[in-house]
C-alpha positions in Angstrom: -76.5 -63.9 -3.9 -73.0 -64.5 -5.5 -70.7 -61.4 -5.1 -70.0 -60.3 -8.5 -66.4 -58.1 -9.2 -66.6 -54.8 -11.2 -64.7 -52.3 -13.1 -64.1 -48.6 -11.5 -63.7 -46.0 -14.4 -61.9 -42.7 -14.0 -62.5 -39.5 -15.5 -60.8 -40.9 -19.0 -62.9 -43.8 -19.4 -59.8 -45.9 -18.3 -60.7 -49.0 -16.1 -59.4 -50.2 -13.4 -60.7 -54.3 -12.7 -61.1 -57.4 -10.1 -62.7 -55.0 -7.9 -65.9 -56.4 -5.5 -67.9 -54.9 -2.8 -67.8 -56.9 0.5 -70.1 -55.5 3.4 -69.9 -51.8 1.6 -66.1 -51.8 1.2 -64.5 -52.1 -2.0 -61.5 -54.6 -2.4 -59.6 -56.1 -5.1 -60.3 -59.9 -5.6 -56.3 -60.7 -5.1 -56.5 -62.9 -7.7 -59.0 -65.1 -6.2 -63.0 -66.0 -7.0 -65.3 -63.3 -5.8 -66.5 -65.7 -3.7 -63.9 -67.0 -2.0 -62.4 -63.6 -1.7 -65.6 -61.9 0.2 -65.4 -65.1 2.2 -61.9 -65.0 3.6 -63.1 -61.0 4.5 -66.1 -62.0 6.2 -64.1 -64.2 8.1 -61.4 -62.1 9.2 -62.9 -60.8 12.6 -63.1 -64.6 13.9 -59.5 -65.5 12.9 -58.0 -67.4 16.3 -54.9 -65.2 17.3 -52.4 -66.4 19.2 -50.7 -65.3 22.5 -47.4 -64.1 20.6 -48.7 -62.6 17.0 -48.2 -58.7 16.6 -50.5 -57.1 14.1 -49.2 -54.8 11.6 -52.0 -52.0 10.3 -51.4 -49.5 7.2 -53.4 -48.3 4.6 -52.1 -49.1 1.7 -48.8 -48.4 0.2 -47.7 -47.0 3.3 -44.8 -49.2 4.2 -45.8 -52.7 5.4 -43.2 -54.3 3.7 -40.6 -52.6 5.4 -42.5 -53.1 8.5 -43.3 -56.6 8.5 -39.3 -56.7 8.1 -38.5 -54.6 10.4 -41.1 -56.8 13.2 -39.9 -60.1 11.8 -36.6 -59.4 12.8 -37.2 -57.6 15.8 -39.7 -60.6 17.3 -36.8 -63.2 16.3 -34.0 -61.2 17.2 -32.2 -61.6 14.3 -31.0 -59.2 11.5 -32.1 -61.3 9.0 -34.1 -61.4 5.9 -37.7 -63.1 5.7 -38.1 -65.8 3.2 -41.6 -65.1 3.3 -43.6 -62.6 1.5 -46.3 -60.5 4.1 -49.1 -61.9 1.8 -48.7 -65.0 3.7 -49.3 -63.4 7.1 -52.2 -60.9 5.1 -55.6 -61.4 6.6 -57.8 -60.6 3.8 -55.7 -62.2 1.4 -55.2 -66.0 2.8 -57.6 -68.3 4.6 -57.7 -69.0 8.2 -56.0 -72.7 7.4 -53.1 -70.8 5.3 -52.5 -68.6 8.2 -52.4 -71.1 10.3 -49.1 -73.1 8.8 -47.4 -69.9 9.6 -45.1 -70.5 12.6 -44.6 -68.0 15.5 -44.0 -65.3 16.3 -46.5 -64.3 13.6 -46.5 -60.9 12.5 -49.7 -60.6 10.7 -50.8 -57.4 8.7 -53.9 -55.8 7.4 -54.9 -53.0 5.3 -58.4 -53.3 6.5 -60.6 -50.8 8.8 -59.5 -51.6 12.4 -63.3 -52.8 13.1 -62.9 -55.4 10.9 -59.6 -57.0 12.6 -59.8 -60.4 14.8 -62.0 -59.7 17.6 -59.9 -62.0 19.6 -57.1 -59.8 19.4 -58.9 -57.3 22.4 -59.3 -60.1 24.8 -55.1 -61.5 23.9 -54.4 -57.9 24.2 -52.5 -58.3 21.3 -50.5 -55.6 20.2 -50.7 -53.3 17.3 -48.2 -51.7 15.4 -49.6 -49.0 13.1 -47.2 -47.3 9.9 -48.6 -44.2 9.4 -47.7 -42.6 5.4 -48.2 -39.0 4.2 -51.6 -39.1 1.9 -49.9 -37.5 -0.5 -46.5 -40.1 -1.4 -49.3 -42.9 -0.3 -51.4 -42.0 -3.0 -48.1 -41.5 -5.9 -47.2 -45.1 -5.0 -50.5 -46.7 -4.9 -51.1 -45.3 -8.8 -47.9 -46.7 -9.6 -48.8 -50.1 -7.4 -52.4 -50.2 -9.5 -50.4 -49.6 -12.6 -47.8 -52.1 -12.2 -50.2 -54.9 -11.4 -51.7 -56.7 -14.1 -54.6 -58.1 -12.6 -55.8 -54.5 -12.5 -55.7 -53.5 -16.0 -55.1 -49.9 -15.5 -53.8 -47.5 -18.0 -54.6 -44.2 -16.6 -53.6 -41.0 -15.3 -52.4 -40.0 -12.0 -54.7 -36.7 -12.2 -57.7 -39.1 -12.6 -56.6 -41.8 -10.0 -55.9 -38.7 -7.5 -59.6 -38.0 -8.4 -60.5 -41.6 -8.1 -58.9 -41.9 -4.5 -61.3 -38.7 -3.3 -64.0 -40.2 -4.4 -63.4 -43.4 -2.4 -63.2 -45.4 -5.2 -59.9 -47.5 -5.4 -59.9 -50.3 -3.1 -60.0 -50.3 0.9 -61.3 -46.6 -0.1 -61.1 -43.7 2.4 -57.4 -42.6 3.7 -59.2 -40.7 5.8 -61.6 -42.7 7.5 -59.1 -45.2 8.2 -56.7 -42.9 9.6 -59.1 -41.1 11.8 -60.9 -44.6 13.2 -57.4 -45.9 14.4 -56.5 -42.6 16.5 -59.5 -43.1 18.0 -58.8 -46.7 19.0 -54.9 -45.5 20.0 -56.5 -43.0 22.4 -58.7 -45.2 23.9 -55.9 -47.7 24.6 -52.5 -46.5 23.7 -50.7 -49.3 25.3 -52.2 -51.4 22.9 -51.3 -49.5 19.6 -48.0 -47.9 19.1 -48.2 -45.3 16.0 -45.0 -44.7 14.0 -44.8 -42.1 11.2 -43.1 -43.6 7.8 -41.1 -40.3 7.5 -39.4 -41.1 10.9 -38.1 -44.7 10.4 -37.1 -43.2 6.5 -34.8 -40.4 8.8 -34.4 -41.8 12.4 -34.7 -45.5 12.1 -32.3 -46.5 15.0 -34.6 -44.3 17.4 -37.6 -45.6 15.9 -36.7 -48.8 16.2 -35.7 -48.8 20.0 -39.2 -47.4 20.4 -40.8 -50.7 18.6 -38.6 -53.0 20.6 -39.6 -50.9 23.9 -43.1 -51.2 23.1 -43.1 -55.0 22.0 -40.6 -55.9 25.0 -38.2 -57.3 23.0 -34.3 -57.1 24.3 -32.4 -55.6 21.6 -29.4 -53.7 22.4 -27.8 -50.8 19.7 -25.8 -53.1 18.0 -28.7 -55.5 16.8 -30.8 -52.6 16.3 -28.3 -51.1 14.2 -28.1 -53.8 11.9 -31.6 -54.2 12.0 -31.9 -50.5 10.6 -29.5 -51.7 7.8 -30.9 -54.4 6.7 -34.2 -52.8 6.3 -32.5 -50.0 4.3 -34.3 -49.9 0.9 -31.1 -49.9 -1.2 -30.5 -54.0 1.0 -34.6 -54.8 0.5 -34.8 -54.3 -3.1 -31.3 -56.4 -3.6 -32.0 -59.2 -1.3 -35.3 -59.0 -1.1 -38.1 -61.5 -3.3 -40.3 -59.5 -5.4 -43.6 -59.9 -7.1 -43.6 -62.5 -10.2 -42.6 -61.2 -13.6 -45.5 -62.4 -15.0 -47.9 -60.8 -12.5 -46.6 -57.0 -13.3 -46.2 -55.2 -16.0 -43.8 -51.2 -16.3 -41.4 -53.3 -14.5 -43.6 -52.8 -11.4 -41.4 -53.2 -7.9 -42.7 -53.4 -4.3 -39.4 -51.6 -3.9 -39.8 -48.1 -6.4 -38.5 -45.3 -4.5 -39.2 -45.4 -1.1 -38.5 -41.7 -0.3 -40.6 -38.9 0.8 -41.7 -36.0 -1.2 -42.1 -37.8 -4.4 -46.0 -36.8 -4.4 -44.1 -33.1 -5.7 -43.1 -34.9 -8.9 -46.9 -35.8 -9.7 -49.3 -33.5 -8.0 -49.8 -29.9 -10.0 -49.5 -26.9 -8.0 -53.5 -27.2 -8.2 -54.0 -30.8 -7.2 -52.1 -30.2 -4.2 -53.8 -26.9 -3.2 -56.9 -28.8 -3.9 -55.5 -31.8 -1.7 -54.5 -29.8 1.3 -57.9 -28.2 1.3 -59.6 -31.2 1.6 -57.5 -32.6 4.1 -57.8 -30.1 6.4 -61.5 -30.1 6.7 -61.2 -34.1 6.9 -58.7 -34.1 9.6 -59.5 -31.0 11.8 -60.4 -33.2 14.4 -57.0 -35.2 14.3 -53.7 -34.4 16.3 -51.7 -36.5 14.0 -48.6 -34.5 12.5 -47.5 -35.7 9.4 -44.7 -34.9 7.6 -44.9 -34.3 3.5 -41.0 -33.3 3.2 -38.1 -34.5 4.2 -36.2 -32.8 7.0 -32.5 -34.5 6.1 -31.0 -32.4 3.3 -29.7 -35.1 1.2 -32.9 -36.8 0.8 -34.2 -33.6 -0.7 -31.5 -34.1 -3.2 
């Protein structure tokens, strides 16, 4: 049966296009024919993994581009921005043949649930870096991403977008399921999955990079770690990293919008925040993860 695209309609009638379903998971087409897009996703578990591959696992808008640059620099031991976009090694957006064309060491990356990642990662003992971001800020960033990409044709309000998020009607669907599944996997194999919070990299970059280097077995001195931290700052990446082609975006969208902690306060109403907190408390009641929704540094609050 042919894979068909569909549009999600929000409470105000605004549509979000270029969606399709693959094995009960809602996905964006990445501007590919839906049958081709679905075939790529279905093949992900079969992808052959190299011994020196590293996997970057993130829910959408949780620091994937940032993490890709950090990991690329650590693995290559150079504070130099990668000439490639992370999408070149994004499992659900590239064919296996395209992935094979990329040189080692590869920073494979994906927003797919951990159960859908390459099976060979287990036998290869592939190390997974999980960057987790507080969901309120992730939702805001995702809203601007969806509204800024022409392919989605979405012009809705944030309030309606938030409802879609809570109803699992956005690409990749449930943040809660994604997060809890990864936490369960991490607790089962702590030597294979390294959790780093978006907020901690933002505020304590060098210390977090040191932990990352240790986990990856990378010999990196303080000078290199400081140089990578500086090169991967929001200001530096926004100035030097190639962005989305302008013909694919609207509203002057950029991958590098703000990169701050707590921007959700500029978008959630008090009632929306309180409702989200109730849902979060219920769904995360079995979790030991500790997300921070506000910056701890005074300067970041300005």
